[in-house]
Residue, then its C-alpha position, 0 to 999 in steps of 0.5 A: x322082478x316086477x312089482x306088478x302083483x301076481x294077484x291083486x292086492x286086496x283084502x276081505x274081512x277075516x272070519x276070526x273068533x273073538x276072545x269074548x265068545x259064549x257057546x252052548x257049553x258056556x264061555x270059552x277060555x282065551x287059550x281055547x279060542x286061540x287054539x281053535x282059531x289057529x286051527x281054523x286059520x291053518x285049515x283055511x290057508x291049506x284049503x286055498x293052497x290046495x285049490x291053487x295046486x288044483x288050478x295049475x300052480x305047481x307048488x305053494x308055500x305059506x308061512x304065517x307068524x302072528x307073534x303068538x306061538x308056533x308059526x303056521x307052515x304049509x306046503x302043497x305041490x302037484x303030484x307030477x312035481x314030486x319026481x323033481x323035489x318034495x316041497x317043504x315050507x323051509x325051502x330056499x326060493x328066489x325072492x325076486x323083487x323082495x331084493x329091493x327091500x334089502x338093497x334099500x336097507x343097505x343104502x340106509x345103513x350107509x346113510x346112517x354112516x354118512x357115506x351116502x345121502x338120499x339127496x345125492x344126485x346119481x351123477x355123483x356116483x355114476x357120472x354120465x351113466x344114468x339119463x338125467x343123472x344130475x336131477x335124479x337123487x338116490x331117494x328117487x331111485x329107491x321110491x321109483x319116482x326117477x322116471x327111468x324106463x324099466x329095462x325089463x320092458x326092452x325086447x333085447x332083454x327077453x332072452x336073458x329073462x327067459x334063461x336062453x341067453x348066457x350073457x350076464x348083463x352088467x349094470x353098466x350095460x343095462x343102464x346104457x341100454x336104458x339111456x336110449x329110452x326117453x324118460x317116463x316123466x320129469x324126475x320126482x314128479x310122478x311114480x312108476x315102478x322101474x327095475x332100472x332104479x335098483x340096477x342103479x342103486x346096486x351100482x352106487x352101493x358097489x361104488x361107495x363101498x368098494x365091495x360087491x353086492x354079494x359081500x354086502x348082503x352077506x356081511x351086513x344083513x345075512x351074517x349079522x342076523x344069522x340068515x343061513x339060507x339068504x344070499x345074493x345069487x351070482x349064478x344058478x347055484x343054490x346053497x341048500x334045499x330049494x323049491x323047483x320053479x316051473x313055467x308052462x312049455x310053449x305049447x301050453x303057455x296061455x295065449x295072451x303071453x307075449x311071444x318073447x316070453x313063451x319059450x323058457x330054457x330048461x328040462x321039459x316034462x308034464x307040459x312044463x319047463x323046469x326053470x330051477x337051474x336057470x340063472x336070469x342073467x339080467x338079475x342084479x340088485x333088483x331081483x337076485x336074492x335067494x332066501x326062505x320064508x323063515x329067514x325073511x321073517x327074521x329079516x323083517x323082524x330085525x328091520x321093523x324093530x330097528x335092529x338093522x337101521x337107526x330110527x331116523x333111517x327107518x322113518x325114511x324107509x317108511x316115508x311113502x309116495x302114493x302109487x295110484x293117486x288120491x282115492x285109492x281104496x287100498x292106499x298103496x304107498x311105496x317107501x324106500x324099497x318097501x310098500x304099504x297097503x291098507x287091508x280090512x284087517x290092518x295096515x301092512x308093509x310088504x313087497x312082491x317078487x316075480x321071476x321065472x318059476x318063482x312068485x313071492x309075497x312077504x308081509x309084516x306089521x309095523x313092528x316086525x313081530x308079525x310076519x307072513x309069506x307065500x310062494x308060488x312055483x310059477x309066475x304064470x297063473x290061470x284066470x281062476x288061479x288069479x282069483x284064488x291067489x287073491x283070496x290067499x293074499x287076503x287070508x294071509x294078510x288077515x292071519x297076520x293079525x291073528 
């Protein structure tokens, strides 16, 4: 659920063929170059996915649609996981913090309908429930400038976040817990990623519409766009084929992992815990959506093309605040539920999501015609896998632009 990337967000130059290429056999046509380039890209992505599996990642999915022809779809998995499930590129996965992009889109739809305003103080909708609720606006919640403490950092939530606590935390309970923590800074003065912001956003959406979040996602996003494998999870049930997620068991957890996150609920085998059936009972508007790489591509396409939002609200979503201050070489900026970054192959819009057993990265260009994604079947990576994961992120970002 944290935006803290599983791998660092960085890019390296792509080793792509250019259209104007001459070989010993003479000039190559555009179609030949494209076919060869796609084959090379697929081979490079597949090699990185296989390397990640060799380095301990139980499963990897990669999907790249550069807007020309059939998307590249890759799935690789460790042999020991095949007794549980045969991984496919179209499997459902937990999207974790990518949920925030959907929540922001819902808010902006209601803004366009004049049912909400980005300048609304939180207290207008949740009176007395949020610290500094009179000073914090909906925009501040959406772009993480509220200063609210991140509830996932409170030790009381660790049992829920590891699947060991059956109690389902409500937004009211989480916001009450957070109220006991001091603000990180004055609202609107700095940037700090906090899952609490979207817990509050979810509560505002339900208050403003009188509908639960599962119905809002179904009726306003998944249904209209025909996203058959996208839904807001309210329990452990899946709708269709789904990837299994794993964490190392307590005896094989890396030594730097805090004690409260070393023991996950679920069946154990092959030095891992299968957390597929766990329901993270604190997940809400910050992390609860399930989807597939293909569905998310369609969602990004509709979002960035203006099918989901009027131009004014899409412009608001793309209005960013710097995450790392001046001088950041990656120019990371957070908009409303979505992030932008500079890569060596082009500027991208993206989000990352991490929950037990599932790490996802979804990326698009500014038009939504080019999209890409990868998924790891764990949130715990070795140091070497971090490096390979960074290389995969670079490769995915550059493959996006062909």
